[in-house]
TORDOFI-901178 format. One record per residue: x, y, z of N, C-alpha, C in turn. Coordinates in nm, 2 decimals, padded with zeros to 4 digits, m for minus. Layout:
N
<atom><n_x>X</n_x><n_y>Y</n_y><n_z>Z</n_z><ca_x>X</ca_x><ca_y>Y</ca_y><ca_z>Z</ca_z><c_x>X</c_x><c_y>Y</c_y><c_z>Z</c_z></atom>
...
This chain:
104
<atom><n_x>01.11</n_x><n_y>m00.83</n_y><n_z>09.41</n_z><ca_x>01.13</ca_x><ca_y>m00.72</ca_y><ca_z>09.34</ca_z><c_x>01.13</c_x><c_y>m00.57</c_y><c_z>09.43</c_z></atom>
<atom><n_x>01.25</n_x><n_y>m00.50</n_y><n_z>09.43</n_z><ca_x>01.22</ca_x><ca_y>m00.40</ca_y><ca_z>09.51</ca_z><c_x>01.11</c_x><c_y>m00.28</c_y><c_z>09.44</c_z></atom>
<atom><n_x>01.08</n_x><n_y>m00.17</n_y><n_z>09.52</n_z><ca_x>01.02</ca_x><ca_y>m00.06</ca_y><ca_z>09.47</ca_z><c_x>01.10</c_x><c_y>m00.01</c_y><c_z>09.35</c_z></atom>
<atom><n_x>01.10</n_x><n_y>00.04</n_y><n_z>09.26</n_z><ca_x>01.14</ca_x><ca_y>00.13</ca_y><ca_z>09.14</ca_z><c_x>01.04</c_x><c_y>00.26</c_y><c_z>09.13</c_z></atom>
<atom><n_x>01.11</n_x><n_y>00.37</n_y><n_z>09.17</n_z><ca_x>01.03</ca_x><ca_y>00.50</ca_y><ca_z>09.14</ca_z><c_x>01.00</c_x><c_y>00.51</c_y><c_z>09.00</c_z></atom>
<atom><n_x>00.91</n_x><n_y>00.54</n_y><n_z>08.97</n_z><ca_x>00.81</ca_x><ca_y>00.59</ca_y><ca_z>08.81</ca_z><c_x>00.91</c_x><c_y>00.64</c_y><c_z>08.74</c_z></atom>
<atom><n_x>01.04</n_x><n_y>00.74</n_y><n_z>08.82</n_z><ca_x>01.09</ca_x><ca_y>00.82</ca_y><ca_z>08.71</ca_z><c_x>01.22</c_x><c_y>00.74</c_y><c_z>08.69</c_z></atom>
<atom><n_x>01.22</n_x><n_y>00.64</n_y><n_z>08.77</n_z><ca_x>01.32</ca_x><ca_y>00.51</ca_y><ca_z>08.67</ca_z><c_x>01.35</c_x><c_y>00.43</c_y><c_z>08.60</c_z></atom>
<atom><n_x>01.16</n_x><n_y>00.45</n_y><n_z>08.58</n_z><ca_x>01.12</ca_x><ca_y>00.27</ca_y><ca_z>08.51</ca_z><c_x>01.18</c_x><c_y>00.26</c_y><c_z>08.38</c_z></atom>
<atom><n_x>01.18</n_x><n_y>00.40</n_y><n_z>08.34</n_z><ca_x>01.19</ca_x><ca_y>00.37</ca_y><ca_z>08.18</ca_z><c_x>01.40</c_x><c_y>00.34</c_y><c_z>08.14</c_z></atom>
<atom><n_x>01.45</n_x><n_y>00.41</n_y><n_z>08.25</n_z><ca_x>01.55</ca_x><ca_y>00.36</ca_y><ca_z>08.25</ca_z><c_x>01.60</c_x><c_y>00.15</c_y><c_z>08.26</c_z></atom>
<atom><n_x>01.53</n_x><n_y>00.08</n_y><n_z>08.37</n_z><ca_x>01.48</ca_x><ca_y>m00.01</ca_y><ca_z>08.43</ca_z><c_x>01.44</c_x><c_y>m00.09</c_y><c_z>08.29</c_z></atom>
<atom><n_x>01.32</n_x><n_y>m00.08</n_y><n_z>08.21</n_z><ca_x>01.29</ca_x><ca_y>m00.11</ca_y><ca_z>08.10</ca_z><c_x>01.44</c_x><c_y>m00.10</c_y><c_z>07.99</c_z></atom>
<atom><n_x>01.45</n_x><n_y>m00.05</n_y><n_z>07.99</n_z><ca_x>01.61</ca_x><ca_y>00.01</ca_y><ca_z>07.86</ca_z><c_x>01.76</c_x><c_y>m00.12</c_y><c_z>07.90</c_z></atom>
<atom><n_x>01.76</n_x><n_y>m00.09</n_y><n_z>08.07</n_z><ca_x>01.85</ca_x><ca_y>m00.20</ca_y><ca_z>08.07</ca_z><c_x>01.81</c_x><c_y>m00.34</c_y><c_z>08.01</c_z></atom>
<atom><n_x>01.71</n_x><n_y>m00.38</n_y><n_z>08.09</n_z><ca_x>01.62</ca_x><ca_y>m00.55</ca_y><ca_z>08.09</ca_z><c_x>01.60</c_x><c_y>m00.57</c_y><c_z>07.93</c_z></atom>
<atom><n_x>01.58</n_x><n_y>m00.48</n_y><n_z>07.90</n_z><ca_x>01.58</ca_x><ca_y>m00.54</ca_y><ca_z>07.76</ca_z><c_x>01.73</c_x><c_y>m00.56</c_y><c_z>07.64</c_z></atom>
<atom><n_x>01.77</n_x><n_y>m00.46</n_y><n_z>07.70</n_z><ca_x>01.96</ca_x><ca_y>m00.46</ca_y><ca_z>07.66</ca_z><c_x>02.01</c_x><c_y>m00.56</c_y><c_z>07.66</c_z></atom>
<atom><n_x>02.00</n_x><n_y>m00.65</n_y><n_z>07.82</n_z><ca_x>02.04</ca_x><ca_y>m00.77</ca_y><ca_z>07.85</ca_z><c_x>01.98</c_x><c_y>m00.91</c_y><c_z>07.81</c_z></atom>
<atom><n_x>01.87</n_x><n_y>m00.85</n_y><n_z>07.73</n_z><ca_x>01.76</ca_x><ca_y>m00.96</ca_y><ca_z>07.67</ca_z><c_x>01.79</c_x><c_y>m01.01</c_y><c_z>07.54</c_z></atom>
<atom><n_x>01.83</n_x><n_y>m00.88</n_y><n_z>07.49</n_z><ca_x>01.79</ca_x><ca_y>m00.88</ca_y><ca_z>07.31</ca_z><c_x>01.90</c_x><c_y>m00.85</c_y><c_z>07.25</c_z></atom>
<atom><n_x>01.96</n_x><n_y>m00.83</n_y><n_z>07.17</n_z><ca_x>02.05</ca_x><ca_y>m00.79</ca_y><ca_z>07.07</ca_z><c_x>02.00</c_x><c_y>m00.65</c_y><c_z>06.99</c_z></atom>
<atom><n_x>02.01</n_x><n_y>m00.51</n_y><n_z>07.04</n_z><ca_x>01.90</ca_x><ca_y>m00.43</ca_y><ca_z>07.01</ca_z><c_x>01.99</c_x><c_y>m00.34</c_y><c_z>06.92</c_z></atom>
<atom><n_x>01.92</n_x><n_y>m00.31</n_y><n_z>06.81</n_z><ca_x>01.99</ca_x><ca_y>m00.19</ca_y><ca_z>06.69</ca_z><c_x>01.93</c_x><c_y>m00.03</c_y><c_z>06.72</c_z></atom>
<atom><n_x>01.80</n_x><n_y>m00.05</n_y><n_z>06.81</n_z><ca_x>01.73</ca_x><ca_y>00.06</ca_y><ca_z>06.80</ca_z><c_x>01.61</c_x><c_y>00.05</c_y><c_z>06.95</c_z></atom>
<atom><n_x>01.60</n_x><n_y>00.14</n_y><n_z>07.03</n_z><ca_x>01.52</ca_x><ca_y>00.08</ca_y><ca_z>07.14</ca_z><c_x>01.47</c_x><c_y>00.25</c_y><c_z>07.15</c_z></atom>
<atom><n_x>01.31</n_x><n_y>00.27</n_y><n_z>07.13</n_z><ca_x>01.25</ca_x><ca_y>00.38</ca_y><ca_z>07.22</ca_z><c_x>01.11</c_x><c_y>00.32</c_y><c_z>07.35</c_z></atom>
<atom><n_x>01.12</n_x><n_y>00.43</n_y><n_z>07.45</n_z><ca_x>01.06</ca_x><ca_y>00.37</ca_y><ca_z>07.54</ca_z><c_x>00.99</c_x><c_y>00.54</c_y><c_z>07.58</c_z></atom>
<atom><n_x>00.88</n_x><n_y>00.55</n_y><n_z>07.60</n_z><ca_x>00.77</ca_x><ca_y>00.64</ca_y><ca_z>07.62</ca_z><c_x>00.69</c_x><c_y>00.64</c_y><c_z>07.74</c_z></atom>
<atom><n_x>00.72</n_x><n_y>00.69</n_y><n_z>07.80</n_z><ca_x>00.61</ca_x><ca_y>00.70</ca_y><ca_z>07.94</ca_z><c_x>00.46</c_x><c_y>00.70</c_y><c_z>07.91</c_z></atom>
<atom><n_x>00.40</n_x><n_y>00.69</n_y><n_z>07.88</n_z><ca_x>00.24</ca_x><ca_y>00.72</ca_y><ca_z>07.86</ca_z><c_x>00.14</c_x><c_y>00.72</c_y><c_z>07.99</c_z></atom>
<atom><n_x>00.22</n_x><n_y>00.70</n_y><n_z>08.06</n_z><ca_x>00.12</ca_x><ca_y>00.68</ca_y><ca_z>08.21</ca_z><c_x>00.02</c_x><c_y>00.80</c_y><c_z>08.26</c_z></atom>
<atom><n_x>00.08</n_x><n_y>00.95</n_y><n_z>08.23</n_z><ca_x>m00.04</ca_x><ca_y>01.04</ca_y><ca_z>08.21</ca_z><c_x>m00.18</c_x><c_y>01.01</c_y><c_z>08.16</c_z></atom>
<atom><n_x>m00.15</n_x><n_y>00.97</n_y><n_z>08.05</n_z><ca_x>m00.29</ca_x><ca_y>00.94</ca_y><ca_z>07.98</ca_z><c_x>m00.37</c_x><c_y>00.82</c_y><c_z>08.05</c_z></atom>
<atom><n_x>m00.33</n_x><n_y>00.83</n_y><n_z>08.16</n_z><ca_x>m00.37</ca_x><ca_y>00.68</ca_y><ca_z>08.19</ca_z><c_x>m00.43</c_x><c_y>00.72</c_y><c_z>08.31</c_z></atom>
<atom><n_x>m00.41</n_x><n_y>00.81</n_y><n_z>08.36</n_z><ca_x>m00.43</ca_x><ca_y>00.85</ca_y><ca_z>08.55</ca_z><c_x>m00.59</c_x><c_y>00.81</c_y><c_z>08.55</c_z></atom>
<atom><n_x>m00.66</n_x><n_y>00.76</n_y><n_z>08.65</n_z><ca_x>m00.74</ca_x><ca_y>00.74</ca_y><ca_z>08.72</ca_z><c_x>m00.81</c_x><c_y>00.62</c_y><c_z>08.62</c_z></atom>
<atom><n_x>m00.74</n_x><n_y>00.52</n_y><n_z>08.54</n_z><ca_x>m00.71</ca_x><ca_y>00.47</ca_y><ca_z>08.53</ca_z><c_x>m00.78</c_x><c_y>00.33</c_y><c_z>08.62</c_z></atom>
<atom><n_x>m00.85</n_x><n_y>00.20</n_y><n_z>08.63</n_z><ca_x>m00.86</ca_x><ca_y>00.12</ca_y><ca_z>08.75</ca_z><c_x>m00.75</c_x><c_y>00.05</c_y><c_z>08.71</c_z></atom>
<atom><n_x>m00.72</n_x><n_y>m00.02</n_y><n_z>08.60</n_z><ca_x>m00.59</ca_x><ca_y>m00.10</ca_y><ca_z>08.59</ca_z><c_x>m00.45</c_x><c_y>m00.03</c_y><c_z>08.68</c_z></atom>
<atom><n_x>m00.45</n_x><n_y>00.11</n_y><n_z>08.66</n_z><ca_x>m00.33</ca_x><ca_y>00.19</ca_y><ca_z>08.72</ca_z><c_x>m00.30</c_x><c_y>00.22</c_y><c_z>08.81</c_z></atom>
<atom><n_x>m00.45</n_x><n_y>00.19</n_y><n_z>08.93</n_z><ca_x>m00.48</ca_x><ca_y>00.25</ca_y><ca_z>09.01</ca_z><c_x>m00.35</c_x><c_y>00.22</c_y><c_z>09.13</c_z></atom>
<atom><n_x>m00.27</n_x><n_y>00.07</n_y><n_z>09.10</n_z><ca_x>m00.15</ca_x><ca_y>00.01</ca_y><ca_z>09.20</ca_z><c_x>m00.06</c_x><c_y>00.12</c_y><c_z>09.18</c_z></atom>
<atom><n_x>m00.06</n_x><n_y>00.23</n_y><n_z>09.05</n_z><ca_x>00.08</ca_x><ca_y>00.26</ca_y><ca_z>09.08</ca_z><c_x>00.15</c_x><c_y>00.21</c_y><c_z>08.93</c_z></atom>
<atom><n_x>00.11</n_x><n_y>00.14</n_y><n_z>08.87</n_z><ca_x>00.18</ca_x><ca_y>00.08</ca_y><ca_z>08.75</ca_z><c_x>00.19</c_x><c_y>00.17</c_y><c_z>08.63</c_z></atom>
<atom><n_x>00.27</n_x><n_y>00.15</n_y><n_z>08.53</n_z><ca_x>00.27</ca_x><ca_y>00.28</ca_y><ca_z>08.42</ca_z><c_x>00.26</c_x><c_y>00.18</c_y><c_z>08.30</c_z></atom>
<atom><n_x>00.22</n_x><n_y>00.30</n_y><n_z>08.21</n_z><ca_x>00.19</ca_x><ca_y>00.27</ca_y><ca_z>08.11</ca_z><c_x>00.28</c_x><c_y>00.31</c_y><c_z>07.98</c_z></atom>
<atom><n_x>00.42</n_x><n_y>00.23</n_y><n_z>07.90</n_z><ca_x>00.44</ca_x><ca_y>00.23</ca_y><ca_z>07.84</ca_z><c_x>00.43</c_x><c_y>00.20</c_y><c_z>07.73</c_z></atom>
<atom><n_x>00.53</n_x><n_y>00.28</n_y><n_z>07.59</n_z><ca_x>00.52</ca_x><ca_y>00.21</ca_y><ca_z>07.43</ca_z><c_x>00.67</c_x><c_y>00.20</c_y><c_z>07.41</c_z></atom>
<atom><n_x>00.69</n_x><n_y>00.13</n_y><n_z>07.38</n_z><ca_x>00.75</ca_x><ca_y>00.04</ca_y><ca_z>07.33</ca_z><c_x>00.84</c_x><c_y>00.02</c_y><c_z>07.20</c_z></atom>
<atom><n_x>00.90</n_x><n_y>00.07</n_y><n_z>07.16</n_z><ca_x>00.96</ca_x><ca_y>00.04</ca_y><ca_z>06.96</ca_z><c_x>01.11</c_x><c_y>m00.05</c_y><c_z>06.98</c_z></atom>
<atom><n_x>01.12</n_x><n_y>m00.17</n_y><n_z>06.93</n_z><ca_x>01.22</ca_x><ca_y>m00.19</ca_y><ca_z>06.96</ca_z><c_x>01.24</c_x><c_y>m00.32</c_y><c_z>06.83</c_z></atom>
<atom><n_x>01.38</n_x><n_y>m00.23</n_y><n_z>06.78</n_z><ca_x>01.43</ca_x><ca_y>m00.37</ca_y><ca_z>06.66</ca_z><c_x>01.54</c_x><c_y>m00.44</c_y><c_z>06.71</c_z></atom>
<atom><n_x>01.56</n_x><n_y>m00.54</n_y><n_z>06.66</n_z><ca_x>01.64</ca_x><ca_y>m00.61</ca_y><ca_z>06.67</ca_z><c_x>01.67</c_x><c_y>m00.75</c_y><c_z>06.60</c_z></atom>
<atom><n_x>01.76</n_x><n_y>m00.81</n_y><n_z>06.55</n_z><ca_x>01.75</ca_x><ca_y>m00.91</ca_y><ca_z>06.51</ca_z><c_x>01.75</c_x><c_y>m01.03</c_y><c_z>06.50</c_z></atom>
<atom><n_x>01.73</n_x><n_y>m01.02</n_y><n_z>06.65</n_z><ca_x>01.67</ca_x><ca_y>m01.12</ca_y><ca_z>06.75</ca_z><c_x>01.52</c_x><c_y>m01.19</c_y><c_z>06.69</c_z></atom>
<atom><n_x>01.45</n_x><n_y>m01.09</n_y><n_z>06.64</n_z><ca_x>01.30</ca_x><ca_y>m01.13</ca_y><ca_z>06.60</ca_z><c_x>01.25</c_x><c_y>m01.19</c_y><c_z>06.49</c_z></atom>
<atom><n_x>01.38</n_x><n_y>m01.17</n_y><n_z>06.37</n_z><ca_x>01.35</ca_x><ca_y>m01.24</ca_y><ca_z>06.25</ca_z><c_x>01.36</c_x><c_y>m01.39</c_y><c_z>06.26</c_z></atom>
<atom><n_x>01.26</n_x><n_y>m01.42</n_y><n_z>06.21</n_z><ca_x>01.22</ca_x><ca_y>m01.51</ca_y><ca_z>06.14</ca_z><c_x>01.08</c_x><c_y>m01.51</c_y><c_z>06.27</c_z></atom>
<atom><n_x>01.04</n_x><n_y>m01.50</n_y><n_z>06.38</n_z><ca_x>00.92</ca_x><ca_y>m01.47</ca_y><ca_z>06.45</ca_z><c_x>00.79</c_x><c_y>m01.44</c_y><c_z>06.41</c_z></atom>
<atom><n_x>00.71</n_x><n_y>m01.45</n_y><n_z>06.48</n_z><ca_x>00.58</ca_x><ca_y>m01.40</ca_y><ca_z>06.49</ca_z><c_x>00.55</c_x><c_y>m01.30</c_y><c_z>06.58</c_z></atom>
<atom><n_x>00.47</n_x><n_y>m01.21</n_y><n_z>06.58</n_z><ca_x>00.46</ca_x><ca_y>m01.09</ca_y><ca_z>06.66</ca_z><c_x>00.43</c_x><c_y>m01.18</c_y><c_z>06.83</c_z></atom>
<atom><n_x>00.36</n_x><n_y>m01.29</n_y><n_z>06.83</n_z><ca_x>00.37</ca_x><ca_y>m01.30</ca_y><ca_z>06.98</ca_z><c_x>00.45</c_x><c_y>m01.35</c_y><c_z>07.05</c_z></atom>
<atom><n_x>00.54</n_x><n_y>m01.41</n_y><n_z>06.96</n_z><ca_x>00.70</ca_x><ca_y>m01.50</ca_y><ca_z>06.99</ca_z><c_x>00.77</c_x><c_y>m01.38</c_y><c_z>07.06</c_z></atom>
<atom><n_x>00.79</n_x><n_y>m01.25</n_y><n_z>06.95</n_z><ca_x>00.85</ca_x><ca_y>m01.10</ca_y><ca_z>06.95</ca_z><c_x>00.81</c_x><c_y>m01.06</c_y><c_z>07.14</c_z></atom>
<atom><n_x>00.66</n_x><n_y>m01.04</n_y><n_z>07.11</n_z><ca_x>00.63</ca_x><ca_y>m00.97</ca_y><ca_z>07.28</ca_z><c_x>00.66</c_x><c_y>m01.10</c_y><c_z>07.39</c_z></atom>
<atom><n_x>00.64</n_x><n_y>m01.21</n_y><n_z>07.36</n_z><ca_x>00.71</ca_x><ca_y>m01.33</ca_y><ca_z>07.47</ca_z><c_x>00.80</c_x><c_y>m01.28</c_y><c_z>07.51</c_z></atom>
<atom><n_x>00.90</n_x><n_y>m01.25</n_y><n_z>07.42</n_z><ca_x>01.07</ca_x><ca_y>m01.21</ca_y><ca_z>07.41</ca_z><c_x>01.05</c_x><c_y>m01.03</c_y><c_z>07.56</c_z></atom>
<atom><n_x>00.97</n_x><n_y>m01.00</n_y><n_z>07.47</n_z><ca_x>01.02</ca_x><ca_y>m00.85</ca_y><ca_z>07.60</ca_z><c_x>00.94</c_x><c_y>m00.86</c_y><c_z>07.73</c_z></atom>
<atom><n_x>00.82</n_x><n_y>m00.96</n_y><n_z>07.73</n_z><ca_x>00.76</ca_x><ca_y>m00.98</ca_y><ca_z>07.84</ca_z><c_x>00.86</c_x><c_y>m01.06</c_y><c_z>07.95</c_z></atom>
<atom><n_x>00.93</n_x><n_y>m01.16</n_y><n_z>07.89</n_z><ca_x>00.99</ca_x><ca_y>m01.24</ca_y><ca_z>07.95</ca_z><c_x>01.13</c_x><c_y>m01.16</c_y><c_z>07.99</c_z></atom>
<atom><n_x>01.17</n_x><n_y>m01.05</n_y><n_z>07.91</n_z><ca_x>01.30</ca_x><ca_y>m00.98</ca_y><ca_z>07.94</ca_z><c_x>01.32</c_x><c_y>m00.89</c_y><c_z>08.08</c_z></atom>
<atom><n_x>01.11</n_x><n_y>m00.84</n_y><n_z>08.08</n_z><ca_x>01.09</ca_x><ca_y>m00.74</ca_y><ca_z>08.14</ca_z><c_x>01.04</c_x><c_y>m00.85</c_y><c_z>08.35</c_z></atom>
<atom><n_x>01.06</n_x><n_y>m00.97</n_y><n_z>08.28</n_z><ca_x>01.05</ca_x><ca_y>m01.01</ca_y><ca_z>08.43</ca_z><c_x>00.93</c_x><c_y>m00.96</c_y><c_z>08.52</c_z></atom>
<atom><n_x>01.00</n_x><n_y>m01.02</n_y><n_z>08.69</n_z><ca_x>00.88</ca_x><ca_y>m00.94</ca_y><ca_z>08.73</ca_z><c_x>00.86</c_x><c_y>m00.81</c_y><c_z>08.79</c_z></atom>
<atom><n_x>00.92</n_x><n_y>m00.72</n_y><n_z>08.68</n_z><ca_x>00.83</ca_x><ca_y>m00.57</ca_y><ca_z>08.68</ca_z><c_x>00.67</c_x><c_y>m00.59</c_y><c_z>08.61</c_z></atom>
<atom><n_x>00.66</n_x><n_y>m00.66</n_y><n_z>08.56</n_z><ca_x>00.52</ca_x><ca_y>m00.69</ca_y><ca_z>08.49</ca_z><c_x>00.42</c_x><c_y>m00.76</c_y><c_z>08.58</c_z></atom>
<atom><n_x>00.38</n_x><n_y>m00.64</n_y><n_z>08.66</n_z><ca_x>00.33</ca_x><ca_y>m00.63</ca_y><ca_z>08.76</ca_z><c_x>00.21</c_x><c_y>m00.50</c_y><c_z>08.77</c_z></atom>
<atom><n_x>00.14</n_x><n_y>m00.53</n_y><n_z>08.82</n_z><ca_x>00.03</ca_x><ca_y>m00.34</ca_y><ca_z>08.90</ca_z><c_x>00.10</c_x><c_y>m00.25</c_y><c_z>08.91</c_z></atom>
<atom><n_x>00.18</n_x><n_y>m00.25</n_y><n_z>09.01</n_z><ca_x>00.27</ca_x><ca_y>m00.15</ca_y><ca_z>09.08</ca_z><c_x>00.36</c_x><c_y>m00.10</c_y><c_z>09.05</c_z></atom>
<atom><n_x>00.41</n_x><n_y>m00.15</n_y><n_z>08.90</n_z><ca_x>00.52</ca_x><ca_y>m00.16</ca_y><ca_z>08.83</ca_z><c_x>00.53</c_x><c_y>m00.12</c_y><c_z>08.69</c_z></atom>
<atom><n_x>00.49</n_x><n_y>m00.18</n_y><n_z>08.62</n_z><ca_x>00.47</ca_x><ca_y>m00.19</ca_y><ca_z>08.47</ca_z><c_x>00.32</c_x><c_y>m00.27</c_y><c_z>08.46</c_z></atom>
<atom><n_x>00.20</n_x><n_y>m00.21</n_y><n_z>08.44</n_z><ca_x>00.08</ca_x><ca_y>m00.23</ca_y><ca_z>08.44</ca_z><c_x>00.05</c_x><c_y>m00.24</c_y><c_z>08.27</c_z></atom>
<atom><n_x>00.09</n_x><n_y>m00.21</n_y><n_z>08.18</n_z><ca_x>00.12</ca_x><ca_y>m00.22</ca_y><ca_z>08.01</ca_z><c_x>00.20</c_x><c_y>m00.17</c_y><c_z>07.98</c_z></atom>
<atom><n_x>00.22</n_x><n_y>m00.27</n_y><n_z>07.85</n_z><ca_x>00.33</ca_x><ca_y>m00.22</ca_y><ca_z>07.75</ca_z><c_x>00.26</c_x><c_y>m00.22</c_y><c_z>07.64</c_z></atom>
<atom><n_x>00.26</n_x><n_y>m00.15</n_y><n_z>07.52</n_z><ca_x>00.26</ca_x><ca_y>m00.18</ca_y><ca_z>07.38</ca_z><c_x>00.34</c_x><c_y>m00.16</c_y><c_z>07.36</c_z></atom>
<atom><n_x>00.39</n_x><n_y>m00.26</n_y><n_z>07.26</n_z><ca_x>00.50</ca_x><ca_y>m00.32</ca_y><ca_z>07.20</ca_z><c_x>00.51</c_x><c_y>m00.30</c_y><c_z>07.07</c_z></atom>
<atom><n_x>00.60</n_x><n_y>m00.21</n_y><n_z>06.95</n_z><ca_x>00.62</ca_x><ca_y>m00.25</ca_y><ca_z>06.82</ca_z><c_x>00.76</c_x><c_y>m00.31</c_y><c_z>06.83</c_z></atom>
<atom><n_x>00.77</n_x><n_y>m00.43</n_y><n_z>06.80</n_z><ca_x>00.89</ca_x><ca_y>m00.54</ca_y><ca_z>06.79</ca_z><c_x>00.95</c_x><c_y>m00.56</c_y><c_z>06.65</c_z></atom>
<atom><n_x>01.01</n_x><n_y>m00.49</n_y><n_z>06.58</n_z><ca_x>01.09</ca_x><ca_y>m00.53</ca_y><ca_z>06.47</ca_z><c_x>01.21</c_x><c_y>m00.54</c_y><c_z>06.42</c_z></atom>
<atom><n_x>01.20</n_x><n_y>m00.59</n_y><n_z>06.32</n_z><ca_x>01.37</ca_x><ca_y>m00.66</ca_y><ca_z>06.22</ca_z><c_x>01.43</c_x><c_y>m00.53</c_y><c_z>06.22</c_z></atom>
<atom><n_x>01.56</n_x><n_y>m00.54</n_y><n_z>06.19</n_z><ca_x>01.57</ca_x><ca_y>m00.40</ca_y><ca_z>06.12</ca_z><c_x>01.51</c_x><c_y>m00.34</c_y><c_z>05.97</c_z></atom>
<atom><n_x>01.51</n_x><n_y>m00.46</n_y><n_z>05.91</n_z><ca_x>01.46</ca_x><ca_y>m00.43</ca_y><ca_z>05.76</ca_z><c_x>01.29</c_x><c_y>m00.40</c_y><c_z>05.80</c_z></atom>
<atom><n_x>01.21</n_x><n_y>m00.50</n_y><n_z>05.87</n_z><ca_x>01.10</ca_x><ca_y>m00.43</ca_y><ca_z>05.86</ca_z><c_x>01.08</c_x><c_y>m00.26</c_y><c_z>05.95</c_z></atom>
<atom><n_x>01.19</n_x><n_y>m00.22</n_y><n_z>06.02</n_z><ca_x>01.19</ca_x><ca_y>m00.08</ca_y><ca_z>06.09</ca_z><c_x>01.23</c_x><c_y>00.04</c_y><c_z>05.95</c_z></atom>
<atom><n_x>01.27</n_x><n_y>m00.04</n_y><n_z>05.85</n_z><ca_x>01.32</ca_x><ca_y>00.04</ca_y><ca_z>05.74</ca_z><c_x>01.20</c_x><c_y>00.09</c_y><c_z>05.69</c_z></atom>
<atom><n_x>01.10</n_x><n_y>00.00</n_y><n_z>05.65</n_z><ca_x>01.02</ca_x><ca_y>00.01</ca_y><ca_z>05.55</ca_z><c_x>00.85</c_x><c_y>00.05</c_y><c_z>05.61</c_z></atom>
<atom><n_x>00.87</n_x><n_y>00.06</n_y><n_z>05.72</n_z><ca_x>00.75</ca_x><ca_y>00.14</ca_y><ca_z>05.85</ca_z><c_x>00.83</c_x><c_y>00.26</c_y><c_z>05.85</c_z></atom>
<atom><n_x>00.72</n_x><n_y>00.36</n_y><n_z>05.85</n_z><ca_x>00.78</ca_x><ca_y>00.47</ca_y><ca_z>05.87</ca_z><c_x>00.72</c_x><c_y>00.45</c_y><c_z>06.06</c_z></atom>
<atom><n_x>00.81</n_x><n_y>00.57</n_y><n_z>06.08</n_z><ca_x>00.72</ca_x><ca_y>00.59</ca_y><ca_z>06.26</ca_z><c_x>00.76</c_x><c_y>00.74</c_y><c_z>06.27</c_z></atom>
<atom><n_x>00.70</n_x><n_y>00.81</n_y><n_z>06.39</n_z><ca_x>00.76</ca_x><ca_y>00.91</ca_y><ca_z>06.48</ca_z><c_x>00.83</c_x><c_y>00.89</c_y><c_z>06.64</c_z></atom>
<atom><n_x>00.93</n_x><n_y>00.91</n_y><n_z>06.64</n_z><ca_x>01.01</ca_x><ca_y>00.88</ca_y><ca_z>06.71</ca_z><c_x>01.00</c_x><c_y>00.98</c_y><c_z>06.85</c_z></atom>
<atom><n_x>00.99</n_x><n_y>00.87</n_y><n_z>06.98</n_z><ca_x>00.89</ca_x><ca_y>00.95</ca_y><ca_z>07.08</ca_z><c_x>00.98</c_x><c_y>01.03</c_y><c_z>07.16</c_z></atom>
<atom><n_x>01.12</n_x><n_y>00.98</n_y><n_z>07.19</n_z><ca_x>01.21</ca_x><ca_y>01.03</ca_y><ca_z>07.26</ca_z><c_x>01.33</c_x><c_y>01.11</c_y><c_z>07.25</c_z></atom>
């Protein structure tokens, strides 16, 4: 994997998730600034918050949903690219019943 500048990582995350899943809505928040100096982030990897709504999550437990997201990220899940993901993975029905604030 080639080095991806920090400014381009949210777009890369969106692209990979859209390729892997049928997405109704997706929010990607770069939260890296809150983790400056964090031991795990010293290699340059970012921290991102994701809220993904997809029918692909129907009938799956939380761990299965998260595995789909990590699989979609592939080789980007390394300390110098994506150090950490906070994932909220919902079906459309779940998303309608859960209040949230939009990050972007």
